[in-house]
mmCIF file of the N, C-alpha and C atoms, coordinates in Angstrom:
data_MODEL
# 
_entry.id   MODEL 
# 
loop_
_atom_site.group_PDB 
_atom_site.id 
_atom_site.type_symbol 
_atom_site.label_atom_id 
_atom_site.label_alt_id 
_atom_site.label_comp_id 
_atom_site.label_asym_id 
_atom_site.label_entity_id 
_atom_site.label_seq_id 
_atom_site.pdbx_PDB_ins_code 
_atom_site.Cartn_x 
_atom_site.Cartn_y 
_atom_site.Cartn_z 
_atom_site.occupancy 
_atom_site.B_iso_or_equiv 
_atom_site.pdbx_formal_charge 
_atom_site.auth_seq_id 
_atom_site.auth_comp_id 
_atom_site.auth_asym_id 
_atom_site.auth_atom_id 
_atom_site.pdbx_PDB_model_num 
ATOM 1   N N  . MET A 1 1  ? 58.938 -22.567 -28.508 1.00 0.00 ? 1  MET A N  1 
ATOM 2   C CA . MET A 1 1  ? 58.643 -23.970 -27.747 1.00 0.00 ? 1  MET A CA 1 
ATOM 3   C C  . MET A 1 1  ? 58.380 -25.169 -28.907 1.00 0.00 ? 1  MET A C  1 
ATOM 4   N N  . ILE A 1 2  ? 57.422 -24.302 -30.034 1.00 0.00 ? 2  ILE A N  1 
ATOM 5   C CA . ILE A 1 2  ? 57.150 -25.277 -31.164 1.00 0.00 ? 2  ILE A CA 1 
ATOM 6   C C  . ILE A 1 2  ? 58.266 -25.452 -32.028 1.00 0.00 ? 2  ILE A C  1 
ATOM 7   N N  . GLU A 1 3  ? 59.220 -24.339 -32.265 1.00 0.00 ? 3  GLU A N  1 
ATOM 8   C CA . GLU A 1 3  ? 60.211 -24.284 -33.015 1.00 0.00 ? 3  GLU A CA 1 
ATOM 9   C C  . GLU A 1 3  ? 61.266 -25.290 -32.597 1.00 0.00 ? 3  GLU A C  1 
ATOM 10  N N  . ARG A 1 4  ? 61.383 -25.365 -30.866 1.00 0.00 ? 4  ARG A N  1 
ATOM 11  C CA . ARG A 1 4  ? 62.206 -26.507 -30.602 1.00 0.00 ? 4  ARG A CA 1 
ATOM 12  C C  . ARG A 1 4  ? 61.966 -27.803 -30.632 1.00 0.00 ? 4  ARG A C  1 
ATOM 13  N N  . ILE A 1 5  ? 60.629 -28.070 -30.504 1.00 0.00 ? 5  ILE A N  1 
ATOM 14  C CA . ILE A 1 5  ? 60.119 -29.444 -30.607 1.00 0.00 ? 5  ILE A CA 1 
ATOM 15  C C  . ILE A 1 5  ? 60.194 -29.826 -32.172 1.00 0.00 ? 5  ILE A C  1 
ATOM 16  N N  . GLY A 1 6  ? 60.191 -29.058 -33.182 1.00 0.00 ? 6  GLY A N  1 
ATOM 17  C CA . GLY A 1 6  ? 60.187 -29.590 -34.157 1.00 0.00 ? 6  GLY A CA 1 
ATOM 18  C C  . GLY A 1 6  ? 61.722 -29.694 -34.860 1.00 0.00 ? 6  GLY A C  1 
ATOM 19  N N  . LYS A 1 7  ? 62.294 -28.946 -34.190 1.00 0.00 ? 7  LYS A N  1 
ATOM 20  C CA . LYS A 1 7  ? 63.752 -29.197 -34.614 1.00 0.00 ? 7  LYS A CA 1 
ATOM 21  C C  . LYS A 1 7  ? 64.239 -30.363 -33.686 1.00 0.00 ? 7  LYS A C  1 
ATOM 22  N N  . GLN A 1 8  ? 63.528 -30.828 -32.659 1.00 0.00 ? 8  GLN A N  1 
ATOM 23  C CA . GLN A 1 8  ? 64.034 -32.223 -32.177 1.00 0.00 ? 8  GLN A CA 1 
ATOM 24  C C  . GLN A 1 8  ? 63.366 -33.336 -32.937 1.00 0.00 ? 8  GLN A C  1 
ATOM 25  N N  . PHE A 1 9  ? 62.250 -33.444 -33.464 1.00 0.00 ? 9  PHE A N  1 
ATOM 26  C CA . PHE A 1 9  ? 61.763 -34.324 -34.344 1.00 0.00 ? 9  PHE A CA 1 
ATOM 27  C C  . PHE A 1 9  ? 62.297 -34.275 -35.485 1.00 0.00 ? 9  PHE A C  1 
ATOM 28  N N  . GLN A 1 10 ? 63.006 -33.215 -36.113 1.00 0.00 ? 10 GLN A N  1 
ATOM 29  C CA . GLN A 1 10 ? 63.724 -33.377 -37.278 1.00 0.00 ? 10 GLN A CA 1 
ATOM 30  C C  . GLN A 1 10 ? 65.137 -34.110 -37.157 1.00 0.00 ? 10 GLN A C  1 
ATOM 31  N N  . ASN A 1 11 ? 65.586 -33.818 -36.087 1.00 0.00 ? 11 ASN A N  1 
ATOM 32  C CA . ASN A 1 11 ? 67.029 -34.237 -35.571 1.00 0.00 ? 11 ASN A CA 1 
ATOM 33  C C  . ASN A 1 11 ? 66.760 -35.655 -35.409 1.00 0.00 ? 11 ASN A C  1 
ATOM 34  N N  . GLU A 1 12 ? 65.608 -36.212 -34.914 1.00 0.00 ? 12 GLU A N  1 
ATOM 35  C CA . GLU A 1 12 ? 65.538 -37.609 -34.451 1.00 0.00 ? 12 GLU A CA 1 
ATOM 36  C C  . GLU A 1 12 ? 65.250 -38.448 -35.643 1.00 0.00 ? 12 GLU A C  1 
ATOM 37  N N  . MET A 1 13 ? 64.464 -37.784 -36.909 1.00 0.00 ? 13 MET A N  1 
ATOM 38  C CA . MET A 1 13 ? 64.280 -38.113 -38.112 1.00 0.00 ? 13 MET A CA 1 
ATOM 39  C C  . MET A 1 13 ? 65.645 -38.656 -38.991 1.00 0.00 ? 13 MET A C  1 
ATOM 40  N N  . GLY A 1 14 ? 66.551 -37.611 -38.770 1.00 0.00 ? 14 GLY A N  1 
ATOM 41  C CA . GLY A 1 14 ? 67.766 -38.082 -39.053 1.00 0.00 ? 14 GLY A CA 1 
ATOM 42  C C  . GLY A 1 14 ? 68.467 -39.274 -38.871 1.00 0.00 ? 14 GLY A C  1 
ATOM 43  N N  . GLY A 1 15 ? 68.377 -39.916 -37.376 1.00 0.00 ? 15 GLY A N  1 
ATOM 44  C CA . GLY A 1 15 ? 68.798 -40.880 -36.854 1.00 0.00 ? 15 GLY A CA 1 
ATOM 45  C C  . GLY A 1 15 ? 68.177 -42.110 -37.439 1.00 0.00 ? 15 GLY A C  1 
ATOM 46  N N  . LEU A 1 16 ? 66.606 -41.929 -37.671 1.00 0.00 ? 16 LEU A N  1 
ATOM 47  C CA . LEU A 1 16 ? 65.977 -43.120 -37.784 1.00 0.00 ? 16 LEU A CA 1 
ATOM 48  C C  . LEU A 1 16 ? 66.129 -43.204 -39.464 1.00 0.00 ? 16 LEU A C  1 
ATOM 49  N N  . ALA A 1 17 ? 66.338 -42.114 -40.385 1.00 0.00 ? 17 ALA A N  1 
ATOM 50  C CA . ALA A 1 17 ? 66.829 -42.518 -41.511 1.00 0.00 ? 17 ALA A CA 1 
ATOM 51  C C  . ALA A 1 17 ? 68.298 -43.015 -41.904 1.00 0.00 ? 17 ALA A C  1 
ATOM 52  N N  . ALA A 1 18 ? 68.875 -42.685 -40.838 1.00 0.00 ? 18 ALA A N  1 
ATOM 53  C CA . ALA A 1 18 ? 70.280 -43.543 -40.831 1.00 0.00 ? 18 ALA A CA 1 
ATOM 54  C C  . ALA A 1 18 ? 70.145 -44.902 -40.682 1.00 0.00 ? 18 ALA A C  1 
ATOM 55  N N  . THR A 1 19 ? 69.317 -45.356 -39.658 1.00 0.00 ? 19 THR A N  1 
ATOM 56  C CA . THR A 1 19 ? 69.068 -46.737 -39.314 1.00 0.00 ? 19 THR A CA 1 
ATOM 57  C C  . THR A 1 19 ? 68.386 -47.338 -40.066 1.00 0.00 ? 19 THR A C  1 
ATOM 58  N N  . TYR A 1 20 ? 67.226 -46.671 -41.032 1.00 0.00 ? 20 TYR A N  1 
ATOM 59  C CA . TYR A 1 20 ? 66.676 -47.555 -42.056 1.00 0.00 ? 20 TYR A CA 1 
ATOM 60  C C  . TYR A 1 20 ? 67.912 -47.802 -43.202 1.00 0.00 ? 20 TYR A C  1 
ATOM 61  N N  . ALA A 1 21 ? 68.839 -46.745 -43.646 1.00 0.00 ? 21 ALA A N  1 
ATOM 62  C CA . ALA A 1 21 ? 69.533 -47.008 -44.744 1.00 0.00 ? 21 ALA A CA 1 
ATOM 63  C C  . ALA A 1 21 ? 70.571 -47.850 -44.417 1.00 0.00 ? 21 ALA A C  1 
ATOM 64  N N  . ALA A 1 22 ? 71.102 -48.156 -42.954 1.00 0.00 ? 22 ALA A N  1 
ATOM 65  C CA . ALA A 1 22 ? 71.887 -49.194 -42.916 1.00 0.00 ? 22 ALA A CA 1 
ATOM 66  C C  . ALA A 1 22 ? 71.049 -50.701 -42.889 1.00 0.00 ? 22 ALA A C  1 
ATOM 67  N N  . PHE A 1 23 ? 69.639 -50.557 -42.516 1.00 0.00 ? 23 PHE A N  1 
ATOM 68  C CA . PHE A 1 23 ? 69.073 -51.880 -42.784 1.00 0.00 ? 23 PHE A CA 1 
ATOM 69  C C  . PHE A 1 23 ? 68.945 -52.252 -44.016 1.00 0.00 ? 23 PHE A C  1 
ATOM 70  N N  . ALA A 1 24 ? 68.585 -51.350 -45.121 1.00 0.00 ? 24 ALA A N  1 
ATOM 71  C CA . ALA A 1 24 ? 68.571 -51.353 -46.426 1.00 0.00 ? 24 ALA A CA 1 
ATOM 72  C C  . ALA A 1 24 ? 70.045 -52.181 -47.131 1.00 0.00 ? 24 ALA A C  1 
ATOM 73  N N  . THR A 1 25 ? 70.991 -51.794 -46.790 1.00 0.00 ? 25 THR A N  1 
ATOM 74  C CA . THR A 1 25 ? 72.289 -51.871 -47.030 1.00 0.00 ? 25 THR A CA 1 
ATOM 75  C C  . THR A 1 25 ? 72.469 -53.298 -46.561 1.00 0.00 ? 25 THR A C  1 
ATOM 76  N N  . ARG A 1 26 ? 72.159 -53.728 -45.417 1.00 0.00 ? 26 ARG A N  1 
ATOM 77  C CA . ARG A 1 26 ? 72.482 -55.047 -44.861 1.00 0.00 ? 26 ARG A CA 1 
ATOM 78  C C  . ARG A 1 26 ? 71.791 -56.131 -45.292 1.00 0.00 ? 26 ARG A C  1 
ATOM 79  N N  . TRP A 1 27 ? 70.442 -55.738 -45.928 1.00 0.00 ? 27 TRP A N  1 
ATOM 80  C CA . TRP A 1 27 ? 69.745 -57.048 -46.290 1.00 0.00 ? 27 TRP A CA 1 
ATOM 81  C C  . TRP A 1 27 ? 69.157 -56.399 -47.831 1.00 0.00 ? 27 TRP A C  1 
ATOM 82  N N  . ASN A 1 28 ? 70.188 -55.987 -48.645 1.00 0.00 ? 28 ASN A N  1 
ATOM 83  C CA . ASN A 1 28 ? 69.959 -55.686 -50.028 1.00 0.00 ? 28 ASN A CA 1 
ATOM 84  C C  . ASN A 1 28 ? 69.898 -56.512 -50.947 1.00 0.00 ? 28 ASN A C  1 
ATOM 85  N N  . LEU A 1 29 ? 70.322 -57.970 -50.530 1.00 0.00 ? 29 LEU A N  1 
ATOM 86  C CA . LEU A 1 29 ? 70.264 -59.107 -51.505 1.00 0.00 ? 29 LEU A CA 1 
ATOM 87  C C  . LEU A 1 29 ? 69.199 -60.147 -50.700 1.00 0.00 ? 29 LEU A C  1 
ATOM 88  N N  . SER A 1 30 ? 68.647 -60.984 -51.684 1.00 0.00 ? 30 SER A N  1 
ATOM 89  C CA . SER A 1 30 ? 67.780 -62.147 -51.291 1.00 0.00 ? 30 SER A CA 1 
ATOM 90  C C  . SER A 1 30 ? 68.645 -63.311 -50.341 1.00 0.00 ? 30 SER A C  1 
ATOM 91  N N  . ALA A 1 31 ? 69.833 -62.885 -50.937 1.00 0.00 ? 31 ALA A N  1 
ATOM 92  C CA . ALA A 1 31 ? 70.533 -64.414 -50.615 1.00 0.00 ? 31 ALA A CA 1 
ATOM 93  C C  . ALA A 1 31 ? 71.223 -64.138 -49.033 1.00 0.00 ? 31 ALA A C  1 
ATOM 94  N N  . LYS A 1 32 ? 71.357 -62.707 -48.512 1.00 0.00 ? 32 LYS A N  1 
ATOM 95  C CA . LYS A 1 32 ? 71.609 -62.332 -47.171 1.00 0.00 ? 32 LYS A CA 1 
ATOM 96  C C  . LYS A 1 32 ? 70.542 -62.441 -46.546 1.00 0.00 ? 32 LYS A C  1 
ATOM 97  N N  . ILE A 1 33 ? 69.132 -62.280 -46.951 1.00 0.00 ? 33 ILE A N  1 
ATOM 98  C CA . ILE A 1 33 ? 68.094 -62.573 -46.007 1.00 0.00 ? 33 ILE A CA 1 
ATOM 99  C C  . ILE A 1 33 ? 67.670 -63.959 -45.923 1.00 0.00 ? 33 ILE A C  1 
ATOM 100 N N  . ALA A 1 34 ? 68.288 -64.765 -46.978 1.00 0.00 ? 34 ALA A N  1 
ATOM 101 C CA . ALA A 1 34 ? 68.025 -66.318 -47.138 1.00 0.00 ? 34 ALA A CA 1 
ATOM 102 C C  . ALA A 1 34 ? 69.095 -66.864 -45.967 1.00 0.00 ? 34 ALA A C  1 
ATOM 103 N N  . ALA A 1 35 ? 70.361 -66.393 -46.047 1.00 0.00 ? 35 ALA A N  1 
ATOM 104 C CA . ALA A 1 35 ? 71.236 -66.774 -45.175 1.00 0.00 ? 35 ALA A CA 1 
ATOM 105 C C  . ALA A 1 35 ? 71.064 -66.535 -43.734 1.00 0.00 ? 35 ALA A C  1 
ATOM 106 N N  . ASP A 1 36 ? 70.394 -65.758 -43.312 1.00 0.00 ? 36 ASP A N  1 
ATOM 107 C CA . ASP A 1 36 ? 70.089 -65.229 -42.170 1.00 0.00 ? 36 ASP A CA 1 
ATOM 108 C C  . ASP A 1 36 ? 68.519 -64.878 -41.500 1.00 0.00 ? 36 ASP A C  1 
ATOM 109 N N  . PRO A 1 37 ? 67.492 -65.475 -41.968 1.00 0.00 ? 37 PRO A N  1 
ATOM 110 C CA . PRO A 1 37 ? 66.171 -65.162 -42.111 1.00 0.00 ? 37 PRO A CA 1 
ATOM 111 C C  . PRO A 1 37 ? 65.638 -64.607 -40.545 1.00 0.00 ? 37 PRO A C  1 
ATOM 112 N N  . GLN A 1 38 ? 65.948 -64.942 -39.554 1.00 0.00 ? 38 GLN A N  1 
ATOM 113 C CA . GLN A 1 38 ? 65.770 -64.581 -38.124 1.00 0.00 ? 38 GLN A CA 1 
ATOM 114 C C  . GLN A 1 38 ? 66.304 -63.243 -38.042 1.00 0.00 ? 38 GLN A C  1 
ATOM 115 N N  . GLY A 1 39 ? 67.735 -63.018 -38.445 1.00 0.00 ? 39 GLY A N  1 
ATOM 116 C CA . GLY A 1 39 ? 68.220 -61.728 -38.337 1.00 0.00 ? 39 GLY A CA 1 
ATOM 117 C C  . GLY A 1 39 ? 67.437 -60.663 -39.372 1.00 0.00 ? 39 GLY A C  1 
ATOM 118 N N  . PHE A 1 40 ? 66.912 -61.019 -40.288 1.00 0.00 ? 40 PHE A N  1 
ATOM 119 C CA . PHE A 1 40 ? 66.171 -60.299 -41.303 1.00 0.00 ? 40 PHE A CA 1 
ATOM 120 C C  . PHE A 1 40 ? 65.118 -59.628 -40.648 1.00 0.00 ? 40 PHE A C  1 
ATOM 121 N N  . ARG A 1 41 ? 64.193 -60.572 -39.927 1.00 0.00 ? 41 ARG A N  1 
ATOM 122 C CA . ARG A 1 41 ? 63.178 -60.419 -39.437 1.00 0.00 ? 41 ARG A CA 1 
ATOM 123 C C  . ARG A 1 41 ? 63.221 -59.663 -38.002 1.00 0.00 ? 41 ARG A C  1 
ATOM 124 N N  . ASP A 1 42 ? 64.464 -59.852 -37.236 1.00 0.00 ? 42 ASP A N  1 
ATOM 125 C CA . ASP A 1 42 ? 64.544 -59.046 -36.136 1.00 0.00 ? 42 ASP A CA 1 
ATOM 126 C C  . ASP A 1 42 ? 65.031 -57.773 -36.401 1.00 0.00 ? 42 ASP A C  1 
ATOM 127 N N  . ASP A 1 43 ? 65.525 -57.452 -37.495 1.00 0.00 ? 43 ASP A N  1 
ATOM 128 C CA . ASP A 1 43 ? 66.008 -56.016 -37.905 1.00 0.00 ? 43 ASP A CA 1 
ATOM 129 C C  . ASP A 1 43 ? 64.688 -55.285 -38.573 1.00 0.00 ? 43 ASP A C  1 
ATOM 130 N N  . ALA A 1 44 ? 64.163 -56.248 -39.426 1.00 0.00 ? 44 ALA A N  1 
ATOM 131 C CA . ALA A 1 44 ? 62.875 -55.177 -39.729 1.00 0.00 ? 44 ALA A CA 1 
ATOM 132 C C  . ALA A 1 44 ? 61.950 -55.000 -38.990 1.00 0.00 ? 44 ALA A C  1 
ATOM 133 N N  . ASN A 1 45 ? 61.655 -56.032 -37.804 1.00 0.00 ? 45 ASN A N  1 
ATOM 134 C CA . ASN A 1 45 ? 60.758 -55.690 -36.584 1.00 0.00 ? 45 ASN A CA 1 
ATOM 135 C C  . ASN A 1 45 ? 60.995 -54.520 -35.667 1.00 0.00 ? 45 ASN A C  1 
ATOM 136 N N  . ALA A 1 46 ? 62.690 -54.141 -35.861 1.00 0.00 ? 46 ALA A N  1 
ATOM 137 C CA . ALA A 1 46 ? 63.083 -52.998 -34.963 1.00 0.00 ? 46 ALA A CA 1 
ATOM 138 C C  . ALA A 1 46 ? 62.878 -51.838 -35.779 1.00 0.00 ? 46 ALA A C  1 
ATOM 139 N N  . ILE A 1 47 ? 63.045 -51.837 -36.980 1.00 0.00 ? 47 ILE A N  1 
ATOM 140 C CA . ILE A 1 47 ? 62.851 -50.736 -38.002 1.00 0.00 ? 47 ILE A CA 1 
ATOM 141 C C  . ILE A 1 47 ? 61.186 -50.446 -37.841 1.00 0.00 ? 47 ILE A C  1 
ATOM 142 N N  . PHE A 1 48 ? 60.448 -51.437 -37.999 1.00 0.00 ? 48 PHE A N  1 
ATOM 143 C CA . PHE A 1 48 ? 58.885 -51.157 -38.230 1.00 0.00 ? 48 PHE A CA 1 
ATOM 144 C C  . PHE A 1 48 ? 58.459 -50.561 -36.615 1.00 0.00 ? 48 PHE A C  1 
ATOM 145 N N  . LYS A 1 49 ? 59.273 -51.061 -35.644 1.00 0.00 ? 49 LYS A N  1 
ATOM 146 C CA . LYS A 1 49 ? 58.651 -50.654 -34.206 1.00 0.00 ? 49 LYS A CA 1 
ATOM 147 C C  . LYS A 1 49 ? 59.422 -49.372 -34.080 1.00 0.00 ? 49 LYS A C  1 
ATOM 148 N N  . ALA A 1 50 ? 60.224 -48.935 -34.383 1.00 0.00 ? 50 ALA A N  1 
ATOM 149 C CA . ALA A 1 50 ? 61.150 -47.437 -33.999 1.00 0.00 ? 50 ALA A CA 1 
ATOM 150 C C  . ALA A 1 50 ? 59.859 -46.405 -35.114 1.00 0.00 ? 50 ALA A C  1 
ATOM 151 N N  . LEU A 1 51 ? 59.755 -47.024 -36.591 1.00 0.00 ? 51 LEU A N  1 
ATOM 152 C CA . LEU A 1 51 ? 58.442 -46.036 -37.123 1.00 0.00 ? 51 LEU A CA 1 
ATOM 153 C C  . LEU A 1 51 ? 57.392 -45.797 -36.512 1.00 0.00 ? 51 LEU A C  1 
ATOM 154 N N  . HIS A 1 52 ? 56.766 -46.740 -36.296 1.00 0.00 ? 52 HIS A N  1 
ATOM 155 C CA . HIS A 1 52 ? 55.261 -46.726 -35.304 1.00 0.00 ? 52 HIS A CA 1 
ATOM 156 C C  . HIS A 1 52 ? 55.305 -46.033 -34.227 1.00 0.00 ? 52 HIS A C  1 
ATOM 157 N N  . GLN A 1 53 ? 56.681 -45.976 -33.438 1.00 0.00 ? 53 GLN A N  1 
ATOM 158 C CA . GLN A 1 53 ? 56.595 -45.194 -32.153 1.00 0.00 ? 53 GLN A CA 1 
ATOM 159 C C  . GLN A 1 53 ? 57.025 -43.388 -32.652 1.00 0.00 ? 53 GLN A C  1 
ATOM 160 N N  . ARG A 1 54 ? 57.734 -43.242 -33.839 1.00 0.00 ? 54 ARG A N  1 
ATOM 161 C CA . ARG A 1 54 ? 57.662 -42.139 -34.304 1.00 0.00 ? 54 ARG A CA 1 
ATOM 162 C C  . ARG A 1 54 ? 56.234 -41.725 -34.707 1.00 0.00 ? 54 ARG A C  1 
ATOM 163 N N  . ILE A 1 55 ? 55.736 -42.493 -35.512 1.00 0.00 ? 55 ILE A N  1 
ATOM 164 C CA . ILE A 1 55 ? 54.357 -42.042 -36.098 1.00 0.00 ? 55 ILE A CA 1 
ATOM 165 C C  . ILE A 1 55 ? 53.241 -41.637 -35.084 1.00 0.00 ? 55 ILE A C  1 
ATOM 166 N N  . GLN A 1 56 ? 53.170 -42.390 -33.900 1.00 0.00 ? 56 GLN A N  1 
ATOM 167 C CA . GLN A 1 56 ? 52.576 -42.136 -32.759 1.00 0.00 ? 56 GLN A CA 1 
ATOM 168 C C  . GLN A 1 56 ? 52.897 -41.282 -32.076 1.00 0.00 ? 56 GLN A C  1 
ATOM 169 N N  . ARG A 1 57 ? 54.305 -40.665 -31.794 1.00 0.00 ? 57 ARG A N  1 
ATOM 170 C CA . ARG A 1 57 ? 54.900 -39.614 -31.043 1.00 0.00 ? 57 ARG A CA 1 
ATOM 171 C C  . ARG A 1 57 ? 54.364 -38.111 -32.066 1.00 0.00 ? 57 ARG A C  1 
ATOM 172 N N  . GLU A 1 58 ? 54.398 -38.431 -33.394 1.00 0.00 ? 58 GLU A N  1 
ATOM 173 C CA . GLU A 1 58 ? 53.771 -37.260 -34.062 1.00 0.00 ? 58 GLU A CA 1 
ATOM 174 C C  . GLU A 1 58 ? 52.721 -36.836 -33.759 1.00 0.00 ? 58 GLU A C  1 
ATOM 175 N N  . ASN A 1 59 ? 51.566 -38.173 -34.130 1.00 0.00 ? 59 ASN A N  1 
ATOM 176 C CA . ASN A 1 59 ? 50.196 -37.802 -33.996 1.00 0.00 ? 59 ASN A CA 1 
ATOM 177 C C  . ASN A 1 59 ? 49.760 -37.311 -32.300 1.00 0.00 ? 59 ASN A C  1 
ATOM 178 N N  . ARG A 1 60 ? 50.733 -37.673 -31.375 1.00 0.00 ? 60 ARG A N  1 
ATOM 179 C CA . ARG A 1 60 ? 50.485 -37.429 -30.015 1.00 0.00 ? 60 ARG A CA 1 
ATOM 180 C C  . ARG A 1 60 ? 50.925 -35.908 -29.857 1.00 0.00 ? 60 ARG A C  1 
ATOM 181 N N  . GLU A 1 61 ? 52.238 -35.634 -30.237 1.00 0.00 ? 61 GLU A N  1 
ATOM 182 C CA . GLU A 1 61 ? 52.689 -34.458 -30.109 1.00 0.00 ? 61 GLU A CA 1 
ATOM 183 C C  . GLU A 1 61 ? 52.914 -33.077 -30.721 1.00 0.00 ? 61 GLU A C  1 
ATOM 184 N N  . LEU A 1 62 ? 53.474 -33.733 -31.939 1.00 0.00 ? 62 LEU A N  1 
ATOM 185 C CA . LEU A 1 62 ? 53.723 -32.612 -33.050 1.00 0.00 ? 62 LEU A CA 1 
ATOM 186 C C  . LEU A 1 62 ? 52.432 -32.130 -33.590 1.00 0.00 ? 62 LEU A C  1 
ATOM 187 N N  . TYR A 1 63 ? 51.725 -32.996 -34.240 1.00 0.00 ? 63 TYR A N  1 
ATOM 188 C CA . TYR A 1 63 ? 50.499 -32.313 -35.117 1.00 0.00 ? 63 TYR A CA 1 
ATOM 189 C C  . TYR A 1 63 ? 49.554 -31.502 -34.103 1.00 0.00 ? 63 TYR A C  1 
ATOM 190 N N  . PRO A 1 64 ? 49.299 -32.050 -32.979 1.00 0.00 ? 64 PRO A N  1 
ATOM 191 C CA . PRO A 1 64 ? 48.533 -30.822 -32.240 1.00 0.00 ? 64 PRO A CA 1 
ATOM 192 C C  . PRO A 1 64 ? 49.136 -29.614 -31.858 1.00 0.00 ? 64 PRO A C  1 
ATOM 193 N N  . LEU A 1 65 ? 50.317 -29.595 -32.120 1.00 0.00 ? 65 LEU A N  1 
ATOM 194 C CA . LEU A 1 65 ? 51.030 -28.139 -31.958 1.00 0.00 ? 65 LEU A CA 1 
ATOM 195 C C  . LEU A 1 65 ? 51.074 -27.674 -33.200 1.00 0.00 ? 65 LEU A C  1 
ATOM 196 N N  . ALA A 1 66 ? 51.089 -28.185 -34.354 1.00 0.00 ? 66 ALA A N  1 
ATOM 197 C CA . ALA A 1 66 ? 51.033 -27.449 -35.421 1.00 0.00 ? 66 ALA A CA 1 
ATOM 198 C C  . ALA A 1 66 ? 49.658 -26.830 -35.839 1.00 0.00 ? 66 ALA A C  1 
ATOM 199 N N  . GLU A 1 67 ? 48.343 -27.770 -35.270 1.00 0.00 ? 67 GLU A N  1 
ATOM 200 C CA . GLU A 1 67 ? 47.139 -27.434 -35.323 1.00 0.00 ? 67 GLU A CA 1 
ATOM 201 C C  . GLU A 1 67 ? 46.887 -26.196 -34.602 1.00 0.00 ? 67 GLU A C  1 
ATOM 202 N N  . GLN A 1 68 ? 47.562 -25.790 -33.690 1.00 0.00 ? 68 GLN A N  1 
ATOM 203 C CA . GLN A 1 68 ? 47.393 -24.711 -32.858 1.00 0.00 ? 68 GLN A CA 1 
ATOM 204 C C  . GLN A 1 68 ? 47.886 -23.247 -33.630 1.00 0.00 ? 68 GLN A C  1 
ATOM 205 N N  . ILE A 1 69 ? 48.792 -23.559 -34.564 1.00 0.00 ? 69 ILE A N  1 
ATOM 206 C CA . ILE A 1 69 ? 49.190 -22.335 -35.099 1.00 0.00 ? 69 ILE A CA 1 
ATOM 207 C C  . ILE A 1 69 ? 48.316 -21.800 -36.187 1.00 0.00 ? 69 ILE A C  1 
# 
């Protein structure tokens, strides 16, 4: 069970990392941000929300399992 959950978290992190890489590529120049500040805010908020949710899930689900080992 613990191994399965660990692999699930690992796989999900790969998707989150890819999403962040796309964000960093899209907004890598100040001119891009200046041209679409609301788009930048929206994308940044989506990334921060996904990271927050991930951290919360780790705290709730993953770390308690690790403490049992």
